[in-house]
PDB file with SEQRES, HELIX, SHEET and CRYST1 records, atoms N, CA, C and O in Angstrom:
SEQRES   1 A   65  UNK UNK UNK UNK UNK UNK UNK UNK UNK UNK UNK UNK UNK          
SEQRES   2 A   65  UNK UNK UNK UNK UNK UNK UNK UNK UNK UNK UNK UNK UNK          
SEQRES   3 A   65  UNK UNK UNK UNK UNK UNK UNK UNK UNK UNK UNK UNK UNK          
SEQRES   4 A   65  UNK UNK UNK UNK UNK UNK UNK UNK UNK UNK UNK UNK UNK          
SEQRES   5 A   65  UNK UNK UNK UNK UNK UNK UNK UNK UNK UNK UNK UNK UNK          
HELIX    1 AA1 UNK A    2  UNK A   25  1                                  24    
HELIX    2 AA2 UNK A   29  UNK A   61  1                                  33    
CRYST1    1.000    1.000    1.000  90.00  90.00  90.00 P 1           1          
ATOM      1  N   UNK A   1       6.769  -6.580  13.570  1.00  0.00           N  
ATOM      2  CA  UNK A   1       5.712  -6.362  12.606  1.00  0.00           C  
ATOM      3  C   UNK A   1       5.433  -4.878  12.435  1.00  0.00           C  
ATOM      4  O   UNK A   1       4.921  -4.483  11.387  1.00  0.00           O  
ATOM      5  N   UNK A   2       5.740  -4.053  13.395  1.00  0.00           N  
ATOM      6  CA  UNK A   2       5.347  -2.657  13.348  1.00  0.00           C  
ATOM      7  C   UNK A   2       6.116  -1.824  12.350  1.00  0.00           C  
ATOM      8  O   UNK A   2       5.525  -1.208  11.463  1.00  0.00           O  
ATOM      9  N   UNK A   3       7.442  -1.797  12.486  1.00  0.00           N  
ATOM     10  CA  UNK A   3       8.225  -0.871  11.674  1.00  0.00           C  
ATOM     11  C   UNK A   3       8.445  -1.398  10.264  1.00  0.00           C  
ATOM     12  O   UNK A   3       8.603  -0.607   9.335  1.00  0.00           O  
ATOM     13  N   UNK A   4       8.460  -2.710  10.084  1.00  0.00           N  
ATOM     14  CA  UNK A   4       8.731  -3.247   8.756  1.00  0.00           C  
ATOM     15  C   UNK A   4       7.615  -2.935   7.768  1.00  0.00           C  
ATOM     16  O   UNK A   4       7.883  -2.665   6.597  1.00  0.00           O  
ATOM     17  N   UNK A   5       6.371  -2.970   8.227  1.00  0.00           N  
ATOM     18  CA  UNK A   5       5.268  -2.654   7.326  1.00  0.00           C  
ATOM     19  C   UNK A   5       5.269  -1.171   6.960  1.00  0.00           C  
ATOM     20  O   UNK A   5       4.917  -0.806   5.838  1.00  0.00           O  
ATOM     21  N   UNK A   6       5.662  -0.324   7.899  1.00  0.00           N  
ATOM     22  CA  UNK A   6       5.752   1.111   7.624  1.00  0.00           C  
ATOM     23  C   UNK A   6       6.842   1.373   6.583  1.00  0.00           C  
ATOM     24  O   UNK A   6       6.665   2.188   5.677  1.00  0.00           O  
ATOM     25  N   UNK A   7       7.961   0.678   6.723  1.00  0.00           N  
ATOM     26  CA  UNK A   7       9.043   0.845   5.752  1.00  0.00           C  
ATOM     27  C   UNK A   7       8.666   0.311   4.377  1.00  0.00           C  
ATOM     28  O   UNK A   7       9.059   0.885   3.362  1.00  0.00           O  
ATOM     29  N   UNK A   8       7.907  -0.783   4.333  1.00  0.00           N  
ATOM     30  CA  UNK A   8       7.444  -1.308   3.047  1.00  0.00           C  
ATOM     31  C   UNK A   8       6.521  -0.308   2.352  1.00  0.00           C  
ATOM     32  O   UNK A   8       6.652  -0.067   1.152  1.00  0.00           O  
ATOM     33  N   UNK A   9       5.597   0.266   3.102  1.00  0.00           N  
ATOM     34  CA  UNK A   9       4.663   1.238   2.522  1.00  0.00           C  
ATOM     35  C   UNK A   9       5.410   2.490   2.064  1.00  0.00           C  
ATOM     36  O   UNK A   9       5.110   3.041   1.005  1.00  0.00           O  
ATOM     37  N   UNK A  10       6.375   2.935   2.857  1.00  0.00           N  
ATOM     38  CA  UNK A  10       7.165   4.103   2.462  1.00  0.00           C  
ATOM     39  C   UNK A  10       7.992   3.805   1.220  1.00  0.00           C  
ATOM     40  O   UNK A  10       8.120   4.659   0.343  1.00  0.00           O  
ATOM     41  N   UNK A  11       8.550   2.614   1.135  1.00  0.00           N  
ATOM     42  CA  UNK A  11       9.324   2.237  -0.041  1.00  0.00           C  
ATOM     43  C   UNK A  11       8.476   2.194  -1.294  1.00  0.00           C  
ATOM     44  O   UNK A  11       8.902   2.650  -2.355  1.00  0.00           O  
ATOM     45  N   UNK A  12       7.283   1.649  -1.176  1.00  0.00           N  
ATOM     46  CA  UNK A  12       6.372   1.627  -2.324  1.00  0.00           C  
ATOM     47  C   UNK A  12       6.009   3.043  -2.724  1.00  0.00           C  
ATOM     48  O   UNK A  12       5.943   3.356  -3.913  1.00  0.00           O  
ATOM     49  N   UNK A  13       5.772   3.902  -1.746  1.00  0.00           N  
ATOM     50  CA  UNK A  13       5.435   5.293  -2.048  1.00  0.00           C  
ATOM     51  C   UNK A  13       6.556   6.018  -2.770  1.00  0.00           C  
ATOM     52  O   UNK A  13       6.306   6.777  -3.706  1.00  0.00           O  
ATOM     53  N   UNK A  14       7.782   5.792  -2.344  1.00  0.00           N  
ATOM     54  CA  UNK A  14       8.927   6.443  -2.991  1.00  0.00           C  
ATOM     55  C   UNK A  14       9.101   5.941  -4.420  1.00  0.00           C  
ATOM     56  O   UNK A  14       9.332   6.730  -5.336  1.00  0.00           O  
ATOM     57  N   UNK A  15       8.988   4.625  -4.609  1.00  0.00           N  
ATOM     58  CA  UNK A  15       9.122   4.064  -5.959  1.00  0.00           C  
ATOM     59  C   UNK A  15       8.025   4.554  -6.900  1.00  0.00           C  
ATOM     60  O   UNK A  15       8.289   4.883  -8.056  1.00  0.00           O  
ATOM     61  N   UNK A  16       6.801   4.600  -6.399  1.00  0.00           N  
ATOM     62  CA  UNK A  16       5.690   5.061  -7.232  1.00  0.00           C  
ATOM     63  C   UNK A  16       5.845   6.540  -7.564  1.00  0.00           C  
ATOM     64  O   UNK A  16       5.578   6.955  -8.692  1.00  0.00           O  
ATOM     65  N   UNK A  17       6.273   7.331  -6.595  1.00  0.00           N  
ATOM     66  CA  UNK A  17       6.461   8.762  -6.854  1.00  0.00           C  
ATOM     67  C   UNK A  17       7.548   8.997  -7.893  1.00  0.00           C  
ATOM     68  O   UNK A  17       7.395   9.844  -8.773  1.00  0.00           O  
ATOM     69  N   UNK A  18       8.655   8.245  -7.793  1.00  0.00           N  
ATOM     70  CA  UNK A  18       9.736   8.392  -8.771  1.00  0.00           C  
ATOM     71  C   UNK A  18       9.279   7.961 -10.153  1.00  0.00           C  
ATOM     72  O   UNK A  18       9.587   8.619 -11.147  1.00  0.00           O  
ATOM     73  N   UNK A  19       8.544   6.855 -10.219  1.00  0.00           N  
ATOM     74  CA  UNK A  19       8.055   6.385 -11.513  1.00  0.00           C  
ATOM     75  C   UNK A  19       7.078   7.386 -12.130  1.00  0.00           C  
ATOM     76  O   UNK A  19       7.107   7.628 -13.337  1.00  0.00           O  
ATOM     77  N   UNK A  20       6.226   7.957 -11.306  1.00  0.00           N  
ATOM     78  CA  UNK A  20       5.264   8.946 -11.816  1.00  0.00           C  
ATOM     79  C   UNK A  20       5.974  10.183 -12.353  1.00  0.00           C  
ATOM     80  O   UNK A  20       5.599  10.708 -13.401  1.00  0.00           O  
ATOM     81  N   UNK A  21       6.992  10.649 -11.645  1.00  0.00           N  
ATOM     82  CA  UNK A  21       7.734  11.821 -12.106  1.00  0.00           C  
ATOM     83  C   UNK A  21       8.437  11.544 -13.429  1.00  0.00           C  
ATOM     84  O   UNK A  21       8.422  12.379 -14.333  1.00  0.00           O  
ATOM     85  N   UNK A  22       9.048  10.379 -13.538  1.00  0.00           N  
ATOM     86  CA  UNK A  22       9.725  10.029 -14.787  1.00  0.00           C  
ATOM     87  C   UNK A  22       8.741   9.927 -15.950  1.00  0.00           C  
ATOM     88  O   UNK A  22       9.017  10.394 -17.056  1.00  0.00           O  
ATOM     89  N   UNK A  23       7.604   9.317 -15.686  1.00  0.00           N  
ATOM     90  CA  UNK A  23       6.611   9.163 -16.752  1.00  0.00           C  
ATOM     91  C   UNK A  23       6.003  10.506 -17.146  1.00  0.00           C  
ATOM     92  O   UNK A  23       5.722  10.735 -18.323  1.00  0.00           O  
ATOM     93  N   UNK A  24       5.799  11.387 -16.184  1.00  0.00           N  
ATOM     94  CA  UNK A  24       5.245  12.710 -16.512  1.00  0.00           C  
ATOM     95  C   UNK A  24       6.230  13.532 -17.333  1.00  0.00           C  
ATOM     96  O   UNK A  24       5.829  14.251 -18.249  1.00  0.00           O  
ATOM     97  N   UNK A  25       7.514  13.429 -17.010  1.00  0.00           N  
ATOM     98  CA  UNK A  25       8.514  14.165 -17.781  1.00  0.00           C  
ATOM     99  C   UNK A  25       8.649  13.608 -19.188  1.00  0.00           C  
ATOM    100  O   UNK A  25       9.024  14.325 -20.116  1.00  0.00           O  
ATOM    101  N   UNK A  26       8.340  12.322 -19.342  1.00  0.00           N  
ATOM    102  CA  UNK A  26       8.400  11.711 -20.666  1.00  0.00           C  
ATOM    103  C   UNK A  26       7.131  11.974 -21.466  1.00  0.00           C  
ATOM    104  O   UNK A  26       7.035  11.585 -22.630  1.00  0.00           O  
ATOM    105  N   UNK A  27       6.166  12.627 -20.849  1.00  0.00           N  
ATOM    106  CA  UNK A  27       4.927  12.954 -21.549  1.00  0.00           C  
ATOM    107  C   UNK A  27       3.894  11.847 -21.503  1.00  0.00           C  
ATOM    108  O   UNK A  27       2.939  11.863 -22.279  1.00  0.00           O  
ATOM    109  N   UNK A  28       4.063  10.899 -20.619  1.00  0.00           N  
ATOM    110  CA  UNK A  28       3.125   9.780 -20.508  1.00  0.00           C  
ATOM    111  C   UNK A  28       2.271   9.945 -19.253  1.00  0.00           C  
ATOM    112  O   UNK A  28       2.371   9.157 -18.312  1.00  0.00           O  
ATOM    113  N   UNK A  29       1.435  10.973 -19.252  1.00  0.00           N  
ATOM    114  CA  UNK A  29       0.626  11.275 -18.076  1.00  0.00           C  
ATOM    115  C   UNK A  29      -0.390  10.175 -17.775  1.00  0.00           C  
ATOM    116  O   UNK A  29      -0.690   9.914 -16.611  1.00  0.00           O  
ATOM    117  N   UNK A  30      -0.919   9.531 -18.811  1.00  0.00           N  
ATOM    118  CA  UNK A  30      -1.901   8.480 -18.595  1.00  0.00           C  
ATOM    119  C   UNK A  30      -1.285   7.265 -17.908  1.00  0.00           C  
ATOM    120  O   UNK A  30      -1.903   6.677 -17.021  1.00  0.00           O  
ATOM    121  N   UNK A  31      -0.096   6.893 -18.303  1.00  0.00           N  
ATOM    122  CA  UNK A  31       0.587   5.766 -17.670  1.00  0.00           C  
ATOM    123  C   UNK A  31       1.019   6.136 -16.241  1.00  0.00           C  
ATOM    124  O   UNK A  31       1.025   5.285 -15.351  1.00  0.00           O  
ATOM    125  N   UNK A  32       1.376   7.397 -16.033  1.00  0.00           N  
ATOM    126  CA  UNK A  32       1.749   7.848 -14.689  1.00  0.00           C  
ATOM    127  C   UNK A  32       0.559   7.730 -13.742  1.00  0.00           C  
ATOM    128  O   UNK A  32       0.720   7.331 -12.589  1.00  0.00           O  
ATOM    129  N   UNK A  33      -0.622   8.071 -14.221  1.00  0.00           N  
ATOM    130  CA  UNK A  33      -1.823   7.950 -13.388  1.00  0.00           C  
ATOM    131  C   UNK A  33      -2.110   6.486 -13.075  1.00  0.00           C  
ATOM    132  O   UNK A  33      -2.469   6.161 -11.943  1.00  0.00           O  
ATOM    133  N   UNK A  34      -1.962   5.612 -14.036  1.00  0.00           N  
ATOM    134  CA  UNK A  34      -2.171   4.185 -13.791  1.00  0.00           C  
ATOM    135  C   UNK A  34      -1.149   3.624 -12.804  1.00  0.00           C  
ATOM    136  O   UNK A  34      -1.471   2.746 -12.002  1.00  0.00           O  
ATOM    137  N   UNK A  35       0.072   4.130 -12.863  1.00  0.00           N  
ATOM    138  CA  UNK A  35       1.106   3.706 -11.922  1.00  0.00           C  
ATOM    139  C   UNK A  35       0.744   4.132 -10.505  1.00  0.00           C  
ATOM    140  O   UNK A  35       0.909   3.361  -9.560  1.00  0.00           O  
ATOM    141  N   UNK A  36       0.257   5.344 -10.359  1.00  0.00           N  
ATOM    142  CA  UNK A  36      -0.150   5.831  -9.043  1.00  0.00           C  
ATOM    143  C   UNK A  36      -1.318   5.021  -8.491  1.00  0.00           C  
ATOM    144  O   UNK A  36      -1.342   4.688  -7.306  1.00  0.00           O  
ATOM    145  N   UNK A  37      -2.274   4.709  -9.337  1.00  0.00           N  
ATOM    146  CA  UNK A  37      -3.426   3.913  -8.902  1.00  0.00           C  
ATOM    147  C   UNK A  37      -2.983   2.504  -8.509  1.00  0.00           C  
ATOM    148  O   UNK A  37      -3.476   1.946  -7.528  1.00  0.00           O  
ATOM    149  N   UNK A  38      -2.058   1.932  -9.271  1.00  0.00           N  
ATOM    150  CA  UNK A  38      -1.552   0.596  -8.934  1.00  0.00           C  
ATOM    151  C   UNK A  38      -0.836   0.609  -7.583  1.00  0.00           C  
ATOM    152  O   UNK A  38      -0.984  -0.330  -6.801  1.00  0.00           O  
ATOM    153  N   UNK A  39      -0.069   1.649  -7.302  1.00  0.00           N  
ATOM    154  CA  UNK A  39       0.600   1.762  -6.016  1.00  0.00           C  
ATOM    155  C   UNK A  39      -0.389   1.855  -4.869  1.00  0.00           C  
ATOM    156  O   UNK A  39      -0.196   1.243  -3.819  1.00  0.00           O  
ATOM    157  N   UNK A  40      -1.448   2.623  -5.076  1.00  0.00           N  
ATOM    158  CA  UNK A  40      -2.480   2.756  -4.044  1.00  0.00           C  
ATOM    159  C   UNK A  40      -3.163   1.423  -3.788  1.00  0.00           C  
ATOM    160  O   UNK A  40      -3.430   1.070  -2.639  1.00  0.00           O  
ATOM    161  N   UNK A  41      -3.448   0.683  -4.849  1.00  0.00           N  
ATOM    162  CA  UNK A  41      -4.110  -0.616  -4.700  1.00  0.00           C  
ATOM    163  C   UNK A  41      -3.211  -1.598  -3.951  1.00  0.00           C  
ATOM    164  O   UNK A  41      -3.689  -2.352  -3.103  1.00  0.00           O  
ATOM    165  N   UNK A  42      -1.922  -1.591  -4.255  1.00  0.00           N  
ATOM    166  CA  UNK A  42      -0.987  -2.487  -3.566  1.00  0.00           C  
ATOM    167  C   UNK A  42      -0.951  -2.179  -2.076  1.00  0.00           C  
ATOM    168  O   UNK A  42      -0.996  -3.091  -1.251  1.00  0.00           O  
ATOM    169  N   UNK A  43      -0.870  -0.906  -1.731  1.00  0.00           N  
ATOM    170  CA  UNK A  43      -0.811  -0.528  -0.317  1.00  0.00           C  
ATOM    171  C   UNK A  43      -2.134  -0.848   0.382  1.00  0.00           C  
ATOM    172  O   UNK A  43      -2.132  -1.300   1.527  1.00  0.00           O  
ATOM    173  N   UNK A  44      -3.247  -0.621  -0.286  1.00  0.00           N  
ATOM    174  CA  UNK A  44      -4.537  -0.918   0.336  1.00  0.00           C  
ATOM    175  C   UNK A  44      -4.721  -2.411   0.587  1.00  0.00           C  
ATOM    176  O   UNK A  44      -5.326  -2.791   1.590  1.00  0.00           O  
ATOM    177  N   UNK A  45      -4.212  -3.263  -0.300  1.00  0.00           N  
ATOM    178  CA  UNK A  45      -4.309  -4.700  -0.049  1.00  0.00           C  
ATOM    179  C   UNK A  45      -3.443  -5.111   1.140  1.00  0.00           C  
ATOM    180  O   UNK A  45      -3.819  -5.993   1.913  1.00  0.00           O  
ATOM    181  N   UNK A  46      -2.285  -4.472   1.282  1.00  0.00           N  
ATOM    182  CA  UNK A  46      -1.448  -4.752   2.451  1.00  0.00           C  
ATOM    183  C   UNK A  46      -2.158  -4.336   3.731  1.00  0.00           C  
ATOM    184  O   UNK A  46      -2.146  -5.078   4.713  1.00  0.00           O  
ATOM    185  N   UNK A  47      -2.767  -3.176   3.731  1.00  0.00           N  
ATOM    186  CA  UNK A  47      -3.467  -2.675   4.918  1.00  0.00           C  
ATOM    187  C   UNK A  47      -4.705  -3.524   5.208  1.00  0.00           C  
ATOM    188  O   UNK A  47      -5.029  -3.763   6.371  1.00  0.00           O  
ATOM    189  N   UNK A  48      -5.395  -3.979   4.168  1.00  0.00           N  
ATOM    190  CA  UNK A  48      -6.576  -4.818   4.381  1.00  0.00           C  
ATOM    191  C   UNK A  48      -6.192  -6.127   5.067  1.00  0.00           C  
ATOM    192  O   UNK A  48      -6.928  -6.613   5.925  1.00  0.00           O  
ATOM    193  N   UNK A  49      -5.053  -6.697   4.700  1.00  0.00           N  
ATOM    194  CA  UNK A  49      -4.586  -7.904   5.377  1.00  0.00           C  
ATOM    195  C   UNK A  49      -4.279  -7.658   6.838  1.00  0.00           C  
ATOM    196  O   UNK A  49      -4.575  -8.496   7.690  1.00  0.00           O  
ATOM    197  N   UNK A  50      -3.687  -6.515   7.131  1.00  0.00           N  
ATOM    198  CA  UNK A  50      -3.388  -6.174   8.532  1.00  0.00           C  
ATOM    199  C   UNK A  50      -4.660  -5.968   9.348  1.00  0.00           C  
ATOM    200  O   UNK A  50      -4.737  -6.389  10.503  1.00  0.00           O  
ATOM    201  N   UNK A  51      -5.650  -5.324   8.751  1.00  0.00           N  
ATOM    202  CA  UNK A  51      -6.913  -5.099   9.450  1.00  0.00           C  
ATOM    203  C   UNK A  51      -7.611  -6.435   9.701  1.00  0.00           C  
ATOM    204  O   UNK A  51      -8.210  -6.631  10.758  1.00  0.00           O  
ATOM    205  N   UNK A  52      -7.538  -7.345   8.744  1.00  0.00           N  
ATOM    206  CA  UNK A  52      -8.124  -8.667   8.919  1.00  0.00           C  
ATOM    207  C   UNK A  52      -7.462  -9.404  10.085  1.00  0.00           C  
ATOM    208  O   UNK A  52      -8.142 -10.022  10.904  1.00  0.00           O  
ATOM    209  N   UNK A  53      -6.135  -9.332  10.152  1.00  0.00           N  
ATOM    210  CA  UNK A  53      -5.423  -9.951  11.274  1.00  0.00           C  
ATOM    211  C   UNK A  53      -5.800  -9.302  12.596  1.00  0.00           C  
ATOM    212  O   UNK A  53      -5.922  -9.988  13.610  1.00  0.00           O  
ATOM    213  N   UNK A  54      -5.984  -7.995  12.595  1.00  0.00           N  
ATOM    214  CA  UNK A  54      -6.385  -7.294  13.817  1.00  0.00           C  
ATOM    215  C   UNK A  54      -7.735  -7.785  14.308  1.00  0.00           C  
ATOM    216  O   UNK A  54      -7.905  -8.049  15.499  1.00  0.00           O  
ATOM    217  N   UNK A  55      -8.706  -7.911  13.393  1.00  0.00           N  
ATOM    218  CA  UNK A  55     -10.035  -8.359  13.810  1.00  0.00           C  
ATOM    219  C   UNK A  55     -10.017  -9.800  14.291  1.00  0.00           C  
ATOM    220  O   UNK A  55     -10.732 -10.134  15.235  1.00  0.00           O  
ATOM    221  N   UNK A  56      -9.226 -10.655  13.675  1.00  0.00           N  
ATOM    222  CA  UNK A  56      -9.154 -12.037  14.147  1.00  0.00           C  
ATOM    223  C   UNK A  56      -8.487 -12.107  15.518  1.00  0.00           C  
ATOM    224  O   UNK A  56      -8.869 -12.929  16.350  1.00  0.00           O  
ATOM    225  N   UNK A  57      -7.490 -11.247  15.762  1.00  0.00           N  
ATOM    226  CA  UNK A  57      -6.877 -11.200  17.091  1.00  0.00           C  
ATOM    227  C   UNK A  57      -7.859 -10.701  18.140  1.00  0.00           C  
ATOM    228  O   UNK A  57      -7.884 -11.208  19.262  1.00  0.00           O  
ATOM    229  N   UNK A  58      -8.662  -9.716  17.784  1.00  0.00           N  
ATOM    230  CA  UNK A  58      -9.664  -9.195  18.718  1.00  0.00           C  
ATOM    231  C   UNK A  58     -10.696 -10.275  19.035  1.00  0.00           C  
ATOM    232  O   UNK A  58     -11.123 -10.410  20.182  1.00  0.00           O  
ATOM    233  N   UNK A  59     -11.095 -11.040  18.026  1.00  0.00           N  
ATOM    234  CA  UNK A  59     -12.046 -12.133  18.262  1.00  0.00           C  
ATOM    235  C   UNK A  59     -11.469 -13.182  19.189  1.00  0.00           C  
ATOM    236  O   UNK A  59     -12.169 -13.701  20.059  1.00  0.00           O  
ATOM    237  N   UNK A  60     -10.198 -13.498  19.009  1.00  0.00           N  
ATOM    238  CA  UNK A  60      -9.601 -14.519  19.872  1.00  0.00           C  
ATOM    239  C   UNK A  60      -9.385 -14.006  21.295  1.00  0.00           C  
ATOM    240  O   UNK A  60      -9.516 -14.775  22.248  1.00  0.00           O  
ATOM    241  N   UNK A  61      -9.060 -12.740  21.455  1.00  0.00           N  
ATOM    242  CA  UNK A  61      -8.847 -12.194  22.794  1.00  0.00           C  
ATOM    243  C   UNK A  61     -10.148 -12.146  23.581  1.00  0.00           C  
ATOM    244  O   UNK A  61     -10.183 -12.509  24.756  1.00  0.00           O  
ATOM    245  N   UNK A  62     -11.211 -11.699  22.936  1.00  0.00           N  
ATOM    246  CA  UNK A  62     -12.498 -11.568  23.625  1.00  0.00           C  
ATOM    247  C   UNK A  62     -13.365 -12.803  23.473  1.00  0.00           C  
ATOM    248  O   UNK A  62     -14.520 -12.802  23.901  1.00  0.00           O  
ATOM    249  N   UNK A  63     -12.832 -13.853  22.873  1.00  0.00           N  
ATOM    250  CA  UNK A  63     -13.522 -15.132  22.679  1.00  0.00           C  
ATOM    251  C   UNK A  63     -14.885 -14.958  22.040  1.00  0.00           C  
ATOM    252  O   UNK A  63     -15.886 -15.492  22.519  1.00  0.00           O  
ATOM    253  N   UNK A  64     -14.909 -14.203  20.950  1.00  0.00           N  
ATOM    254  CA  UNK A  64     -16.139 -14.026  20.193  1.00  0.00           C  
ATOM    255  C   UNK A  64     -16.251 -15.163  19.189  1.00  0.00           C  
ATOM    256  O   UNK A  64     -15.270 -15.514  18.533  1.00  0.00           O  
ATOM    257  N   UNK A  65     -17.434 -15.737  19.066  1.00  0.00           N  
ATOM    258  CA  UNK A  65     -17.736 -16.861  18.150  1.00  0.00           C  
ATOM    259  C   UNK A  65     -17.021 -18.074  18.589  1.00  0.00           C  
ATOM    260  O   UNK A  65     -17.139 -19.123  17.957  1.00  0.00           O  
TER     261      UNK A  65                                                      
END                                                                             
């Protein structure tokens, strides 16, 4: 679980960066900004799921609730 999520996030970052560069060179700065925001949202949802799993694991380890 450790390295695969890091590689997924890095892959998304590389794809978003390439797409932003292509769109900026084409003169579509507004679409490039939306692409960057979409990439950030995708990564944040992935991280939010991981944090949720972390808290549920902590609850089960310490027998909370």
